[in-house]
N, C-alpha and C positions, 0 to 999 in steps of 0.2 A: 387636812391637806388635800384629800381627794376632792372635797367640795370646792375648794379654791381653784384647783386645776380645771375642773369641769366648768365652773363659772367663767374662768378666764378664757377657756376654749370657746364657749358660747359667745362671749363678748367679741373675741377676735373674728369669729365667723360672721357675726352680725355687722361688724365694721367693714369687713371685706366685701360682703354682699352690698352694703351701701356704696362703697367706693366703686365697685365694678358693676353696678346696676345698669348704667348706660350701655357699656359694651355687651353685657349679657342680653339686654333687651334688643340691641341691634342684631345680634346673632339669631335670637329667637324670631325676630321679625323677618329676617332674610330666609330662615328655614320655613316659616309659614308661607311666605310668598312663593318659594320654590315648590311647596306642596300644592299650592293652589294653581300655579301656572308653571308646570315643570318643563315647558318646551325649550327654554334657553339652556337648561341643564342637559336635556336630551340632545340638543343640537351640539353642545360642546363635546359630549361623549361620542356621538356618532360622526362628528365632523361636518355637519350640515349647518344651515343658517339658523336653525332653531325655530322653524315655522311649524304651525300646527299641521298634522297630517290630513 
């Protein structure tokens, strides 16, 4: 019974990762872009135009 539950859980997680792969990729891509060019985020927080200092 324990092995069936563990296998079912792994299958469910695998299916969910497959279904939500696009949105997860988009979130990760946006996070990476903000790490590379944080000026727009800094501008929003500080209330400026988000230009480089």
